N, CA, C and O atoms as CSV, one atom per row, in Angstrom:
chain,resi,resn,atom,element,x,y,z
A,1,ASP,N,N,-216.931,-4.442,52.477
A,1,ASP,CA,C,-217.982,-3.515,52.120
A,1,ASP,C,C,-217.659,-2.088,52.567
A,1,ASP,O,O,-218.563,-1.270,52.736
A,2,ALA,N,N,-216.396,-1.797,52.753
A,2,ALA,CA,C,-215.992,-0.478,53.245
A,2,ALA,C,C,-216.046,0.572,52.149
A,2,ALA,O,O,-216.015,0.258,50.959
A,3,ARG,N,N,-216.126,1.788,52.563
A,3,ARG,CA,C,-216.050,2.934,51.664
A,3,ARG,C,C,-214.592,3.375,51.630
A,3,ARG,O,O,-214.104,3.991,52.578
A,4,LEU,N,N,-213.887,3.055,50.525
A,4,LEU,CA,C,-212.475,3.363,50.413
A,4,LEU,C,C,-212.189,4.119,49.126
A,4,LEU,O,O,-212.863,3.935,48.113
A,5,THR,N,N,-211.172,4.976,49.188
A,5,THR,CA,C,-210.704,5.650,47.985
A,5,THR,C,C,-209.801,4.691,47.211
A,5,THR,O,O,-209.475,3.604,47.688
A,6,LYS,N,N,-209.413,5.103,46.035
A,6,LYS,CA,C,-208.506,4.288,45.232
A,6,LYS,C,C,-207.179,4.094,45.974
A,6,LYS,O,O,-206.629,2.993,45.975
A,7,LEU,N,N,-206.669,5.137,46.594
A,7,LEU,CA,C,-205.424,5.036,47.354
A,7,LEU,C,C,-205.583,4.105,48.551
A,7,LEU,O,O,-204.686,3.310,48.833
A,8,GLU,N,N,-206.687,4.186,49.246
A,8,GLU,CA,C,-206.919,3.309,50.392
A,8,GLU,C,C,-207.028,1.847,49.965
A,8,GLU,O,O,-206.536,0.965,50.669
A,9,CYS,N,N,-207.657,1.579,48.837
A,9,CYS,CA,C,-207.705,0.207,48.295
A,9,CYS,C,C,-206.292,-0.279,47.989
A,9,CYS,O,O,-205.946,-1.431,48.252
A,10,HIS,N,N,-205.488,0.610,47.434
A,10,HIS,CA,C,-204.100,0.256,47.141
A,10,HIS,C,C,-203.353,-0.107,48.425
A,10,HIS,O,O,-202.601,-1.081,48.446
A,11,LEU,N,N,-203.549,0.654,49.479
A,11,LEU,CA,C,-202.875,0.382,50.754
A,11,LEU,C,C,-203.311,-0.956,51.347
A,11,LEU,O,O,-202.486,-1.696,51.884
A,12,VAL,N,N,-204.592,-1.266,51.253
A,12,VAL,CA,C,-205.090,-2.549,51.765
A,12,VAL,C,C,-204.476,-3.697,50.967
A,12,VAL,O,O,-204.010,-4.676,51.550
A,13,ALA,N,N,-204.471,-3.584,49.649
A,13,ALA,CA,C,-203.890,-4.631,48.805
A,13,ALA,C,C,-202.392,-4.759,49.058
A,13,ALA,O,O,-201.864,-5.870,49.092
A,14,GLN,N,N,-201.713,-3.653,49.234
A,14,GLN,CA,C,-200.280,-3.666,49.504
A,14,GLN,C,C,-199.974,-4.367,50.828
A,14,GLN,O,O,-199.033,-5.156,50.916
A,15,THR,N,N,-200.760,-4.079,51.840
A,15,THR,CA,C,-200.570,-4.714,53.142
A,15,THR,C,C,-200.830,-6.213,53.051
A,15,THR,O,O,-200.085,-7.006,53.627
A,16,ALA,N,N,-201.874,-6.607,52.338
A,16,ALA,CA,C,-202.169,-8.026,52.163
A,16,ALA,C,C,-201.039,-8.719,51.413
A,16,ALA,O,O,-200.677,-9.850,51.735
A,17,HIS,N,N,-200.494,-8.055,50.434
A,17,HIS,CA,C,-199.386,-8.622,49.670
A,17,HIS,C,C,-198.144,-8.792,50.546
A,17,HIS,O,O,-197.436,-9.794,50.436
A,18,GLN,N,N,-197.885,-7.826,51.402
A,18,GLN,CA,C,-196.741,-7.923,52.307
A,18,GLN,C,C,-196.915,-9.060,53.305
A,18,GLN,O,O,-195.931,-9.625,53.781
A,19,ALA,N,N,-198.148,-9.396,53.622
A,19,ALA,CA,C,-198.403,-10.508,54.537
A,19,ALA,C,C,-197.907,-11.826,53.958
A,19,ALA,O,O,-197.556,-12.740,54.704
A,20,MET,N,N,-197.877,-11.927,52.631
A,20,MET,CA,C,-197.342,-13.139,52.012
A,20,MET,C,C,-195.880,-13.337,52.387
A,20,MET,O,O,-195.456,-14.457,52.673
A,21,SER,N,N,-195.110,-12.255,52.387
A,21,SER,CA,C,-193.695,-12.385,52.712
A,21,SER,C,C,-193.478,-12.700,54.187
A,21,SER,O,O,-192.421,-13.206,54.564
A,22,ARG,N,N,-194.466,-12.406,55.021
A,22,ARG,CA,C,-194.384,-12.766,56.435
A,22,ARG,C,C,-194.691,-14.241,56.650
A,22,ARG,O,O,-194.346,-14.804,57.689
A,23,THR,N,N,-195.336,-14.866,55.674
A,23,THR,CA,C,-195.808,-16.232,55.834
A,23,THR,C,C,-195.060,-17.233,54.963
A,23,THR,O,O,-194.836,-18.369,55.380
A,24,LEU,N,N,-194.678,-16.828,53.775
A,24,LEU,CA,C,-194.030,-17.728,52.821
A,24,LEU,C,C,-192.532,-17.469,52.749
A,24,LEU,O,O,-192.083,-16.324,52.790
A,25,PHE,N,N,-191.762,-18.555,52.642
A,25,PHE,CA,C,-190.335,-18.402,52.416
A,25,PHE,C,C,-189.887,-19.462,51.439
A,25,PHE,O,O,-190.104,-20.643,51.710
A,26,PRO,N,N,-189.284,-19.124,50.339
A,26,PRO,CA,C,-189.059,-17.748,49.884
A,26,PRO,C,C,-190.342,-17.176,49.290
A,26,PRO,O,O,-191.197,-17.912,48.797
A,27,SER,N,N,-190.456,-15.910,49.341
A,27,SER,CA,C,-191.647,-15.251,48.784
A,27,SER,C,C,-191.244,-14.386,47.599
A,27,SER,O,O,-190.075,-14.041,47.421
A,28,HIS,N,N,-192.229,-14.051,46.808
A,28,HIS,CA,C,-192.058,-13.161,45.649
A,28,HIS,C,C,-191.024,-13.697,44.655
A,28,HIS,O,O,-190.163,-12.962,44.170
A,29,THR,N,N,-191.131,-14.986,44.371
A,29,THR,CA,C,-190.244,-15.570,43.365
A,29,THR,C,C,-190.890,-15.461,41.987
A,29,THR,O,O,-192.028,-15.010,41.860
A,30,ARG,N,N,-190.169,-15.868,40.978
A,30,ARG,CA,C,-190.699,-15.801,39.609
A,30,ARG,C,C,-191.797,-16.822,39.368
A,30,ARG,O,O,-192.505,-16.734,38.364
A,31,PHE,N,N,-191.957,-17.790,40.266
A,31,PHE,CA,C,-192.843,-18.918,40.001
A,31,PHE,C,C,-194.121,-18.949,40.837
A,31,PHE,O,O,-194.987,-19.789,40.592
A,32,ASP,N,N,-194.259,-18.066,41.806
A,32,ASP,CA,C,-195.396,-18.216,42.715
A,32,ASP,C,C,-196.645,-17.461,42.294
A,32,ASP,O,O,-197.721,-17.775,42.803
A,33,GLY,N,N,-196.572,-16.503,41.414
A,33,GLY,CA,C,-197.760,-15.818,40.917
A,33,GLY,C,C,-198.531,-15.072,41.984
A,33,GLY,O,O,-199.759,-15.005,41.936
A,34,ASP,N,N,-197.821,-14.512,42.942
A,34,ASP,CA,C,-198.494,-13.830,44.045
A,34,ASP,C,C,-198.986,-12.447,43.625
A,34,ASP,O,O,-198.251,-11.649,43.044
A,35,ILE,N,N,-200.247,-12.194,43.938
A,35,ILE,CA,C,-200.864,-10.901,43.644
A,35,ILE,C,C,-202.065,-10.734,44.568
A,35,ILE,O,O,-202.712,-11.713,44.939
A,36,THR,N,N,-202.348,-9.528,44.926
A,36,THR,CA,C,-203.532,-9.261,45.738
A,36,THR,C,C,-204.337,-8.134,45.100
A,36,THR,O,O,-203.790,-7.252,44.438
A,37,PHE,N,N,-205.636,-8.185,45.312
A,37,PHE,CA,C,-206.544,-7.153,44.841
A,37,PHE,C,C,-207.396,-6.696,46.008
A,37,PHE,O,O,-207.707,-7.488,46.898
A,38,ALA,N,N,-207.769,-5.459,46.015
A,38,ALA,CA,C,-208.709,-4.944,47.008
A,38,ALA,C,C,-209.821,-4.205,46.271
A,38,ALA,O,O,-209.565,-3.365,45.409
A,39,LEU,N,N,-211.039,-4.530,46.622
A,39,LEU,CA,C,-212.216,-3.887,46.039
A,39,LEU,C,C,-213.069,-3.337,47.165
A,39,LEU,O,O,-213.124,-3.923,48.246
A,40,ALA,N,N,-213.723,-2.237,46.929
A,40,ALA,CA,C,-214.578,-1.640,47.950
A,40,ALA,C,C,-215.947,-1.327,47.352
A,40,ALA,O,O,-216.056,-0.704,46.296
A,41,THR,N,N,-216.979,-1.771,48.048
A,41,THR,CA,C,-218.339,-1.515,47.566
A,41,THR,C,C,-218.870,-0.167,48.020
A,41,THR,O,O,-219.782,0.389,47.409
A,42,GLY,N,N,-218.294,0.354,49.094
A,42,GLY,CA,C,-218.748,1.636,49.607
A,42,GLY,C,C,-219.988,1.545,50.460
A,42,GLY,O,O,-220.630,2.561,50.724
A,43,ALA,N,N,-220.338,0.359,50.896
A,43,ALA,CA,C,-221.574,0.165,51.653
A,43,ALA,C,C,-221.475,0.643,53.103
A,43,ALA,O,O,-222.498,0.952,53.714
A,44,GLY,N,N,-220.274,0.708,53.661
A,44,GLY,CA,C,-220.166,1.084,55.068
A,44,GLY,C,C,-218.846,1.746,55.380
A,44,GLY,O,O,-217.962,1.849,54.530
A,45,GLU,N,N,-218.732,2.190,56.611
A,45,GLU,CA,C,-217.511,2.836,57.078
A,45,GLU,C,C,-216.580,1.804,57.700
A,45,GLU,O,O,-217.035,0.815,58.274
A,46,ALA,N,N,-215.285,2.036,57.586
A,46,ALA,CA,C,-214.294,1.171,58.215
A,46,ALA,C,C,-213.051,1.997,58.511
A,46,ALA,O,O,-212.712,2.913,57.761
A,47,HIS,N,N,-212.385,1.673,59.591
A,47,HIS,CA,C,-211.135,2.329,59.948
A,47,HIS,C,C,-210.033,1.717,59.089
A,47,HIS,O,O,-209.839,0.501,59.118
A,48,LEU,N,N,-209.317,2.524,58.335
A,48,LEU,CA,C,-208.353,2.021,57.355
A,48,LEU,C,C,-207.281,1.149,57.997
A,48,LEU,O,O,-206.985,0.071,57.481
A,49,ASP,N,N,-206.699,1.577,59.093
A,49,ASP,CA,C,-205.621,0.793,59.701
A,49,ASP,C,C,-206.123,-0.545,60.229
A,49,ASP,O,O,-205.424,-1.552,60.122
A,50,ARG,N,N,-207.308,-0.567,60.790
A,50,ARG,CA,C,-207.880,-1.836,61.256
A,50,ARG,C,C,-208.182,-2.757,60.085
A,50,ARG,O,O,-208.005,-3.972,60.175
A,51,LEU,N,N,-208.632,-2.179,59.004
A,51,LEU,CA,C,-208.913,-2.959,57.804
A,51,LEU,C,C,-207.633,-3.558,57.233
A,51,LEU,O,O,-207.633,-4.699,56.770
A,52,ARG,N,N,-206.545,-2.797,57.264
A,52,ARG,CA,C,-205.265,-3.305,56.778
A,52,ARG,C,C,-204.766,-4.466,57.637
A,52,ARG,O,O,-204.249,-5.450,57.107
A,53,VAL,N,N,-204.915,-4.360,58.945
A,53,VAL,CA,C,-204.516,-5.455,59.840
A,53,VAL,C,C,-205.370,-6.687,59.560
A,53,VAL,O,O,-204.853,-7.803,59.506
A,54,ALA,N,N,-206.659,-6.491,59.382
A,54,ALA,CA,C,-207.566,-7.609,59.101
A,54,ALA,C,C,-207.217,-8.272,57.772
A,54,ALA,O,O,-207.276,-9.496,57.658
A,55,ALA,N,N,-206.858,-7.479,56.771
A,55,ALA,CA,C,-206.485,-8.038,55.469
A,55,ALA,C,C,-205.221,-8.888,55.590
A,55,ALA,O,O,-205.144,-9.977,55.021
A,56,ALA,N,N,-204.245,-8.395,56.322
A,56,ALA,CA,C,-203.011,-9.158,56.521
A,56,ALA,C,C,-203.302,-10.456,57.273
A,56,ALA,O,O,-202.803,-11.517,56.898
A,57,ASP,N,N,-204.091,-10.374,58.310
A,57,ASP,CA,C,-204.447,-11.578,59.078
A,57,ASP,C,C,-205.179,-12.592,58.210
A,57,ASP,O,O,-204.937,-13.794,58.319
A,58,ALA,N,N,-206.071,-12.115,57.350
A,58,ALA,CA,C,-206.831,-13.013,56.476
A,58,ALA,C,C,-205.914,-13.731,55.494
A,58,ALA,O,O,-206.093,-14.923,55.242
A,59,VAL,N,N,-204.940,-13.027,54.939
A,59,VAL,CA,C,-204.004,-13.651,54.001
A,59,VAL,C,C,-203.147,-14.691,54.718
A,59,VAL,O,O,-202.955,-15.797,54.213
A,60,ILE,N,N,-202.637,-14.337,55.883
A,60,ILE,CA,C,-201.807,-15.273,56.651
A,60,ILE,C,C,-202.603,-16.521,57.012
A,60,ILE,O,O,-202.108,-17.637,56.856
A,61,ASP,N,N,-203.830,-16.343,57.491
A,61,ASP,CA,C,-204.669,-17.491,57.846
A,61,ASP,C,C,-204.982,-18.361,56.619
A,61,ASP,O,O,-204.971,-19.589,56.707
A,62,ALA,N,N,-205.258,-17.725,55.490
A,62,ALA,CA,C,-205.585,-18.475,54.273
A,62,ALA,C,C,-204.387,-19.310,53.815
A,62,ALA,O,O,-204.554,-20.459,53.407
A,63,ILE,N,N,-203.198,-18.745,53.879
A,63,ILE,CA,C,-201.996,-19.498,53.474
A,63,ILE,C,C,-201.769,-20.667,54.425
A,63,ILE,O,O,-201.503,-21.786,53.985
A,64,ARG,N,N,-201.870,-20.418,55.695
A,64,ARG,CA,C,-201.658,-21.499,56.669
A,64,ARG,C,C,-202.703,-22.599,56.526
A,64,ARG,O,O,-202.376,-23.780,56.640
A,65,ASP,N,N,-203.956,-22.223,56.279
A,65,ASP,CA,C,-205.001,-23.224,56.070
A,65,ASP,C,C,-204.773,-24.028,54.804
A,65,ASP,O,O,-205.082,-25.219,54.755
A,66,ALA,N,N,-204.236,-23.384,53.786
A,66,ALA,CA,C,-204.021,-24.060,52.504
A,66,ALA,C,C,-202.956,-25.131,52.582
A,66,ALA,O,O,-203.032,-26.129,51.866
A,67,VAL,N,N,-201.965,-24.945,53.435
A,67,VAL,CA,C,-200.876,-25.917,53.520
A,67,VAL,C,C,-201.037,-26.886,54.686
A,67,VAL,O,O,-200.231,-27.802,54.853
A,68,ALA,N,N,-202.059,-26.687,55.478
A,68,ALA,CA,C,-202.265,-27.573,56.643
A,68,ALA,C,C,-202.938,-28.862,56.248
A,68,ALA,O,O,-203.184,-29.716,57.099
């Protein structure tokens, strides 16, 4: 629910996407269909760098939970 610009949404999505390569091996192959999206409602304030760390952590946790 953060208030983010288009560029900031791109950075959050990019960071989340990079988290896949930290968790999956091999990553970014022709067959895995990996993609991330970031949307912002603008309802509240958030620190961009903290949000990026949280997005990466969420992706890593989701992947680990999915294969556990």
